[in-house]
N, C-alpha and C positions, 0 to 999 in steps of 0.2 A: 455353496450356500447362497441363498436368496438375500437380497437388501430390498428395503422399502426407501422411498424417497418422496419428500413434499416440497412444494415451493410457495413462496409468498413475497409480497413486496409491500412498502409502507411508504409514504412520503414524509420526510423530516426536515423540510425547508423551514429555515429559521423567519420570524417575522423582521421586517425592516429594522435596522439599527439594533437587533437584539444580540448581535455577535460580531466579532471581528471576522474579517476574510483572512484565512490561513494561507500560507505558502511562501509570501515574500516579507521579509523583514523590514522592507522599506516603506510599507503601508502603514497608515496611521489611524485609519478611521474604521468605523464598522461598516458593514454591508448595508447599502442604503436601499436596495430592492432586490427583485428576483428577475434573473434572466430565463432560467428554466429551473424545474424542481430538483431539488436534493432527495435522492432515494436510498432506502435501504432495502436489500433483497436477500433472501434467504434460501438455502439448499440445506434441507434437514435429513440426514441419513441415519437409518437404523438398521440393526440386524440383532437377532436373538434378544438380549436385554440391554444392548449397547445403544447409545445415541451419540451423534456427532453432527455438529451444525457449522455450516460455512456461512457467513454473513457478510455481504459486501456493503460498503458505504462510499457515497460520493463525497468524502472529506479528504483533507491532506494526510491525516494521520492521528494517532492517539498517543498520549503519555500514559505512564502506569496508573495515575489516578482515574482517568476517564475510561481507560480499558477495563479496569477492576471494576468500575461501577456499572458498566454495561454488561460484563460478563456476570456480575453477581445477580442483576435483574434476570437475565436469561436462565441462569441456572436455577434460581430459586423457583421460578414460575414453570420450569419445564422438568424438574426433577432430575438434573444432570450435573457432571463436574464441570467447573470452569475450564479445567484443562481440555476439555472435548469442545471447546468453543473456539473458531478461528474468526476473528475480526479482520476482514480484509479491505484495505483502503485503496481507492482509485488513485489518490494523490492529487486531486484537483487542487489547483491554486486559487480557486474560487469559491472554496466550500467554507462552512462555518469552522471557527477555530475549536478544537478539541484538546488543544495543549501541547500538540506536537512541537511547536516552537515555543520555548519557555518564556519569551518575552511576552507573548500574548496570552493572558488569562483567559480562558474559557469561562462562558457563562453557565455556571454550574446548574441552574434552574434549567436552562435549555437541555444541558446534557442528561439531567435527570429526567426531562421529558422524553428525550430520544430513548433512553434505556427502557423506559416504560413502553413505549411504542414498539420498539423493536423486540422485546420480550414476548409481546403478544403476537407479533409477526412470526416468530420463531415457534410459538405455540399452535399457531393456525397451520404452519408448515408440517409439523408432527402430526396434527390431528388429520390432515388430508393427505397424509403419505400413503402409498401404495407400492405394491410389488411391481418389480419392473427392472429394466437394465439400461445402461449407458451404451452409446455408440460414439467412438471418439474419431476424429480426423483433423488434418493440417488444412486450413483454409488458403485462400490465394495470399501471397506475401504483402505487406503492407509497403507502399512506394512513397508515401507523404511523410517520412520519419528520417532523421540523420542523426549521427552521433556529434553531439554539440562540441566535444572535446577534440574532434578531428582524429578520432582513433578509428582503426579499421573494424573493430568489434561492433556488432548491432545484431538485433534479434528481429527480424522482420516476420517471424512466423506468428500465426493466429491458430491458437490451439482450441478446438471446439468439442465439447462434450454435450450431446443431447440426451435427456433422460426420457425413456418411452415406458408406459405402462404395458400390462401384458396384452392389451389389445392394440398395441402399435400406436397408440397416442401421445404425441409429444407433450411432456408436462413442464419441463424446465430446461435451461441451458446454462452450461458453465463455458465462458469464453476468456481466454487469456491473451494479452498482447502487452507489448512492452514500449511505452512512450509517455513522457511526461505531459499531462494535461494542463498545458500552461497557454492555450490559444485564446482564453477569454481575459487574460491578465496582461498587465506590462504597460509601459507607456504608450505605446501604439494600439492598444486594445480599443476596439469600439465602445466599450463602456468603461474604459479606463481603470478597470479592476475594482468597481465599486458594487457589482451586482454579483448575488449568489448564482452559481452555475456549476453544473456536473461537468461542464466542458465537453471535449468530443465524445466521451463515453455517454454523455446525455444526449447527444445526437444520435448515437447508435441506438440508444433505448427508444427514442421517438421513430427511428427508421424502421426497427423490427416490428414495432406495433402494427404497422401496415399489413404484414403478412401473418404475423403470430401475435394477435392482440391480447390473448389471455396466457401468454407464455413468458413467466419472468425469464430474462437474461441477465445473469450475473457477470459483471466486468470484473475480472482479476488481474491485478497490475502484476506484471512479472519483472525481468531485468531491465528496467527502463530509466535507471538512475542517471546515465549520461546520454539518453535519447530524447530529442525534442521534435516537435512537429516541424515539417519542411515548410516555413514561410520565409524566415530571414527578412521580414518587412518587404517582400516581394508583393504580397498580397494582402487585403484586409483580414484582419483576425477571424472575423465572421465567416469569411470563405474558407480559410484553411480549416476551421473548427468542423465546417459542414463536410468539406471534401474528406478530411480524415475520419469523421464519424461514419460517413456513408460508405467510404472504403472499408471500414471495420465491419460495418452491417453486412455489406455484399460479401464479404470473406466468410461471414458466419453462415449466411444464407447458402452459400455454395456447398458448404458441408451439409447442411441440414438437408438440402434438396436431393442429395444423394443416398439419404438415409430414409428407410421406412419403419424400421424397429430398432431396438436395442439389439446389442451384439449377443446377448444371452450368456454372458462370461459366467464363469465359475468364480464367484466372488470369495475372497479370503481375507476380509477387511480386518485391520489392525491399526492401532495408532501408538504414537509416543509423545510424551511432553517431558521437558526438563529445563531448568533454568541454572545452568552452570555460570560459573564466574569466567568471563572472558577477558583477556588482557586488553588493556589501553595503554596509551603512551604516557609514561610518567610525567608529572607536573613539576616544574621548577619550584625553587624555595620561596615560602611566602615572601621573603623580602624582594626577590626578583620579579615576582607577580605584582607586588605592591609599586616597584619602580615603573613597570610598564603601564600600571593604571595612572600613575602620576604623569607620564608622558601623553597619555590619552587625554587626561583631564585639562592639561595644559593646551593640547590641539582643540578640544572642545571649547575652552574659553577664548581661543584665538581666532574663531570663525563665527561668521553670522549666518552662513549658509545651513539652512535648517535641514536639508536632505543629509549633509555630512555630519551635523549634530545628531541626527536621528540614527545614522549607521555607528557612529561612535558610541552613541548610547548603548547599543546592542553589545558591542564589544566590551564595554565596561562593565556591564551587567554580569557578562561571562566571567570576567577576571575577578569580580567581587565574589561570585559564587565559588570559583577555584580556589580564592584565598581562604574562604571558609572552610573548603574541603581539606586544604593541607594543614590548617590550624587545628582541625578536629582530629587528625590522624587518618582521614578517610582515604581508602586506596582509590586509585583511579580505575581499578578493574571492576567490571560490572556484571551482576547477574542479570542475564537476558533470557526471555522465553523462546524455546525452539520447539517446534511441533511438526510431527508427520502423521499423515493419513495414508495408508496403502489400502486401495480398493481390490487389487488383485496382483498377480505377478507381473502384470503389464501396465498398471496405472497407479500412479502415486502423486502426492501433493507434499510439497515441501514448503513450510511457512516461516519466512525469515523476519526478524524484527529490525530490519534495515532498509536503506535505499540500495538495492542491489544493482551493480553495474554489469554491463553485458558480458564482460570478459569472466566474471565470477560466475555467471550463470551458465556460460558455455561450458566451462571446466566441470561443473557439477552435473551439467546434463550428460556430458560424456562418461562420467563416472557412473551415472544410473543406466546408461545405454548398455555398459559392459555388465551391468547386473541384470539385463535382460528386459529392462523397461521400455516400452514403446514411445518413440519420441513424440507421436501424437497425443499421448496420455502422460507425458511427464509435465507437471505443472510446479515450476520454481517461482515461487511468489514473494515478492517483497512488500514492505509497508503493512505488516500482519501484526495484530494486537498492540505492540508498542513500537516506537521507530526510535532508534538510537544514533541517528546520523548515518551518513553513507558507510558501507563496507569497503574501505579502501584496498584495492587489490595490491598485493606485493609488487606485481608486475610493473605499476606505475608508480610505487610508492615515493621513490627518490624524486619524481618530478614535482611533488607537491601541488599546490593549487586547492581551489574552492572544495571540489568533491573529495580530494585525497587528505587535506589537512596539513598542518605544520606552519601555517602562516595566518596572519592577521585576515580577519573575515571569512575564515573557513567555515564550512557547513556545520561543523561539529559545534562550533561556538553558538550558533542560531539554536541548535538543539540543547545546549547547555551542558554539554559533556566534554571530558577530555578527548583529544584527538585520538583516532586508531593508531596502533603501532604496527610494526611489521609482523607482530604475531596474532594480530585480531582477526584477519582473514583466514589464515591457515587453521588457526583454532576453531573458528566458526564452522568452516567447512568440515573438519576433522568430526566435530561433535555432531553435526547434522548426518554425515555419512554412517556414523556409528550407530545412530538411532534407526537409520533405514536398515542396516545390517541386523539390528536386534529384533526385527518384527518377522 
């Protein structure tokens, strides 16, 4: 079967002071200016009477409200189902707030404008789509990254898919790698985290324009939840942002330079979408939660250190939200969106609504390889559609900590949800693989 594909891109940079910068709960102010443009890019795929849109964003992530808003605009303007739209976030920590951290309310006027702009970008991509095929390859592995938790697991691979029309002309690129885009932020940042930036994926975008000026390159974040850029305060942030972005661009170019056309695969496209209830950790009683809240409030009153008050504020907000959940009889289990797009018996995209750690991604990749999928065209993507904290691997569950949960200041608290349980990761993997096997 033939497929059609179209690409487009649009600038969605906020105005200065129009939005909080998302990604770190310790920040207190709106973005004051622009380091580099915030982009959204589209890959619109169609076959027979079916449509599917992969849309990348230089933002930290969406909550359910903002994801639904953007999908609704896209679906209405393009005559498609919202379940056939994948909103993929780079997870830059210097992008505009879209509600992924519940503490930072998004500017809904800005979000509505983004939804409008992106919906028309998707329309443009579909209207300019053409017959053709992809060619996939693995690029040179990334050097400038490391596992920030000291674990052995890391994914240095760069997966690249170039789409070529029937005349062999490159029309667009899908590129996936796994690393937190946090080089433009933090206390040692060159801009102190006050300027909007796409981070190193933005540097990649700028570098790719040199050789491919009219070819959109979609950055798709993979299993990078515990992977950071390799700087550790040894180099200026601007340097490591440049080095990692250029390294990523060079890896993508290395694959494209070996290709002259698509691989003319026999495509058998299929997709699946579901919102199952996935278990989370049970919450303590309202009394226990209220007792903990009282302790934090006393600690808040006992300090004049603004940074500490700010962090305590986030924890207290989470406790108040959990108290409301318990008193309302609300289950900690959550219905979350899972999505699969299979292009052929060799190529597949899995879209997860979590921050994925390398351990989880590696396990899923092995399962997909056993089913005959090619490692170069296995895209296991996190930060898609909605984000519900890290997906804590059972392998590390008893260690606890920021990305695993179970302690004060855990990442799930910034997201506004109960911690993962030991059943969360296995249930999520089982559900996704069941969807794969159903296609």
